[in-house]
Structure formats: structure tokens, C-alpha cells
C-alpha positions as CSV (number, residue, x, y, z in Angstrom):
1,M,136.1,71.8,77.5
2,K,135.7,75.5,78.0
3,R,131.8,75.1,77.8
4,A,131.9,72.4,80.5
5,L,134.1,74.6,82.7
6,A,131.8,77.6,82.3
7,L,128.7,75.5,83.0
8,M,130.4,74.1,86.2
9,V,131.1,77.8,87.3
10,L,127.6,78.9,86.5
11,L,126.0,75.9,88.5
12,A,128.4,76.5,91.4
13,A,127.4,80.2,91.6
14,T,123.7,79.7,91.3
15,P,122.8,78.4,94.8
16,V,124.7,81.4,96.3
17,A,123.1,84.0,94.1
18,A,119.5,82.8,94.4
19,P,119.1,83.3,98.2
20,L,120.7,86.7,98.0
21,A,118.3,87.8,95.2
22,Q,115.3,86.6,97.2
23,E,116.3,88.6,100.3
24,V,116.7,91.8,98.3
25,Q,113.3,91.5,96.6
26,K,111.2,91.0,99.7
27,P,109.0,94.1,100.0
28,E,108.1,95.3,103.4
29,M,104.4,94.8,104.0
30,A,102.6,97.2,106.3
31,K,100.4,95.3,108.8
32,L,97.3,97.5,109.2
33,S,93.8,96.5,110.2
34,L,90.9,98.9,110.0
35,K,87.5,98.7,111.6
36,V,84.2,100.3,110.3
37,G,84.4,103.9,111.1
38,D,88.2,104.2,111.2
39,A,89.8,107.0,109.1
40,A,91.5,105.6,106.0
41,P,95.3,105.9,105.9
42,D,96.7,108.4,103.4
43,F,97.7,106.9,100.0
44,T,98.8,108.1,96.7
45,L,97.3,106.9,93.3
46,L,97.6,108.1,89.7
47,S,94.7,110.0,88.4
48,D,93.0,109.6,84.9
49,E,95.3,112.5,83.9
50,W,98.4,110.5,85.1
51,K,99.0,112.9,88.0
52,N,99.8,111.8,91.6
53,V,96.8,112.3,93.8
54,K,96.8,111.8,97.5
55,L,93.8,111.1,99.6
56,S,94.8,113.9,102.0
57,D,94.4,116.3,99.2
58,F,90.6,115.8,99.5
59,R,90.3,115.8,103.3
60,G,87.5,118.1,104.2
61,K,86.9,119.3,100.7
62,K,85.0,116.5,98.8
63,N,83.7,113.0,99.1
64,V,86.0,110.4,97.7
65,F,84.8,107.4,95.9
66,L,87.4,104.7,95.2
67,A,86.4,102.1,92.6
68,V,88.6,98.9,92.2
69,Y,88.1,96.8,89.1
70,V,89.9,93.7,89.9
71,L,89.6,92.1,86.5
72,A,89.7,95.2,84.4
73,F,92.8,94.4,82.4
74,T,92.2,90.7,82.0
75,G,90.1,88.6,79.8
76,G,88.1,87.2,82.7
């Protein structure tokens, strides 16, 4: 009897909790469109030495080459 009651309480609370969890987890996506020749927006990435590196750190100093390996950590 206690199991049935616990299951009913759990099922009754599930529809209320699911929409609340979805609203909290929605990340804000920046809507940005760039054209050829536009300056790249500033961003931060981890270096090969696990340090934060910002694009603005290299502005006017060096050329920056960003390589993206889409399937680097997959079997494909």
C-alpha cells in the first residue's frame, strides 16, 4: 500500500516538475551574424596548457589560426 501511495505521489509531481526543469535549463543563445571581413567577436577558449586564452589577448600582436576538429573525439 505504501509503494502504491508513493508511486501515485511521484506520478502526480512529475508533470509539474518537468516544465520547470526545462525552463531553467534553456541557455540564452546569442544571435550574431558575421559577414566576410567583419571583426570576430571576442571569445575565450582553453589552450593546450589548460589556461584560458581570449582572442583579444592576440589583437594586434599575432595572427590567430583556429582549427575546429568536429569529429576529433568520436569514432567517426
